[in-house]
N, C-alpha and C positions, 0 to 999 in steps of 0.2 A: 550198768551203773558206771564200777568201777573202772574200767577201761576207760569210758569219757572223762573220769575224773586224772586219770594217768596222763592222756595225751593233750587235754589243755590243758594240765598242772593245775587245780582246780584245788584249792588246800578249803576250800569252807562252799556249800550248796543249800541256797536258801531251803531247797526245795529235792524233793527226789522225785516226783510225780514229772512223767515226761513233759510234758506243755509246758510246766516249771523251768524246766530245764532249760527248751527251745525260746523261753521270754528269757531269761537270763542271758542267754548267748546272741540271741537278735539286740539286747539294750548293750550289750556291751559291745557288737560289731559299732552300731549304732553311737556311739561314743569316740569310740575310734575315726569311725568318719569324721563328726563334727569337729574330733580334736586336729583330724588333718587340715580343713576348712579354716579351721579359724588361724588369724592374723593377731600376733603379738607383736611389743613395740622390742626389737635389736636388741635389747641392753639385758634382754629375760632369758633370750637365746632360743636355739631355732626345735630343740627335741621335743619329743610326745610328753615328757615331764615337765618341760617348762610349763609349756602352755598348757597343763592342767594346777601349775602352780599360782603360773598368774591368773586364772579366771579363780580360784580360790581366793587370791588375795585381791579380787575385783570382788567376790561376791563379800569374804569378812568385813569389806568396808560400806555393804550397804548401798553399792550402789545401781544402777542400773545396768547391764550392761548388755553387747547386741553381739554381732556378729561383723562388725564394719568395724572400720579402720579407728575410730576415738579409742583413744588410751584413758586407762580408768585410774593413773597417776598424773 
């Protein structure tokens, strides 16, 4: 368990169960892939963190969001 935490640089694990850790890893990979596919307006930037911040801003405005090219703002 500690070796996995060291290599993945995980500060906190939700569970210590092997299946739970696998689910966390898969969820992280899915989120990463979704961020890779999302297109956001250029003024927000082009890094993954910029995409995440854009999506968070859209969700906080209580607007529906999709993975198409519509603008949130």
